[in-house]
C-alpha positions in Angstrom: 4.0 -17.1 31.3 5.7 -15.7 34.4 8.3 -17.4 36.7 5.6 -18.0 39.3 5.9 -21.4 41.0 3.0 -23.5 42.0 3.6 -22.8 45.6 3.1 -19.1 45.1 -0.1 -19.8 43.1 -1.3 -21.9 46.0 -0.5 -19.1 48.4 -2.4 -16.6 46.2 -5.4 -19.0 46.1 -5.3 -19.2 50.0 -5.3 -15.4 50.2 -8.2 -15.2 47.7 -10.3 -17.7 49.7 -9.6 -15.9 53.0 -10.2 -12.5 51.3 -13.5 -13.4 49.7 -14.7 -15.1 52.9 -13.8 -12.1 55.0 -15.3 -9.7 52.5 -18.5 -11.7 52.4 -18.7 -11.9 56.2 -18.1 -8.1 56.5 -20.8 -7.5 53.9 -23.2 -9.8 55.7 -22.7 -7.9 59.0 -23.3 -4.7 57.1 -26.5 -5.9 55.6 -27.7 -7.3 59.0 -26.8 -3.9 60.6 -29.0 -2.1 58.1 -32.0 -4.5 58.0 -31.8 -5.8 61.5 -31.8 -4.3 65.0 -28.3 -4.6 66.3 -27.8 -4.0 70.0 -24.9 -1.7 69.3 -25.1 0.0 65.9 -21.6 1.6 66.2 -19.9 -1.6 66.9 -21.8 -3.4 64.1 -20.8 -0.7 61.6 -17.2 -0.9 62.7 -17.1 -4.7 62.4 -18.7 -4.6 59.0 -16.2 -2.0 57.7 -13.3 -3.8 59.2 -14.3 -7.1 57.6 -14.7 -5.4 54.2 -11.4 -3.6 54.5 -9.5 -6.7 55.6 -11.1 -8.8 52.9 -10.1 -6.2 50.3 -6.5 -6.1 51.6 -6.2 -9.9 51.5 -7.5 -10.0 47.9 -5.0 -7.2 47.0 -2.1 -9.3 48.6 -3.3 -12.4 46.7 -3.3 -10.4 43.4 0.2 -9.2 44.2 1.3 -12.8 44.7 0.0 -13.7 41.3 2.2 -10.9 39.9 5.2 -12.2 41.9 5.6 -9.1 44.0 8.1 -9.3 46.8 6.1 -7.2 49.3 3.3 -9.8 49.4 5.2 -12.4 51.3 5.4 -10.6 54.7 1.8 -9.6 54.6 0.8 -13.1 53.6 2.8 -14.7 56.4 1.4 -12.2 58.9 -2.2 -12.9 57.7 -1.7 -16.7 58.1 -0.2 -16.3 61.6 -3.3 -14.3 62.6 -5.6 -16.9 60.9 -3.9 -19.7 63.0 -4.4 -17.7 66.2 -8.1 -17.0 65.3 -8.5 -20.7 64.4 -7.1 -21.8 67.7 -9.3 -19.4 69.6 -12.3 -20.8 67.7 -11.4 -24.4 68.6 -11.0 -23.5 72.2 -14.4 -21.8 72.1 -16.0 -25.1 70.9 -16.3 -23.9 67.3 -14.3 -26.7 65.7 -16.3 -26.7 62.5 -14.9 -23.3 61.7 -11.6 -23.3 63.6 -10.1 -26.5 62.2 -10.6 -25.6 58.5 -9.3 -22.1 59.2 -6.1 -23.6 60.8 -5.7 -26.1 57.9 -6.0 -23.4 55.2 -3.6 -21.1 57.1 -1.0 -23.9 57.5 -1.2 -24.6 53.8 -0.7 -20.9 53.1 2.3 -20.7 55.5 3.9 -23.8 53.9 3.4 -22.4 50.4 4.7 -18.9 51.4 7.8 -20.3 53.2 8.7 -23.0 50.7 12.0 -22.8 48.7 10.3 -22.3 45.3 8.4 -19.2 46.6 11.5 -17.8 48.2 13.4 -18.3 44.9 10.7 -16.6 42.9 10.4 -13.6 45.2 14.0 -13.1 46.3 16.2 -15.3 44.0 17.3 -12.5 41.7 18.3 -10.1 44.5 22.0 -10.6 44.0 21.7 -9.8 40.3 19.9 -6.5 40.8 
């Protein structure tokens, strides 16, 4: 068993949920681009590729969190900040059913990533190294 605290496991779960969701949405856009008739094929391909890439990166960061890798915290915090901004934009665009859960999940991720147990697990041994 590693020295991974529950807060870091929660942060990894948040990253996994966001990663799988983004990956699935990117794949959906890709499939719709192939079988449908998009008005702009180039943009649709870009959006699909971007969604798949971002989803894969979020999953990679979540995996790193499970392994208690220090580099994951900054990427995780950045991802949650972007998720809050996107969620606020969705709420302002009258898409509360998507925006509010996204904001809630991102806040849980931020709290988990910035909590003292996570900080201790990721950076606590820095003086001994």
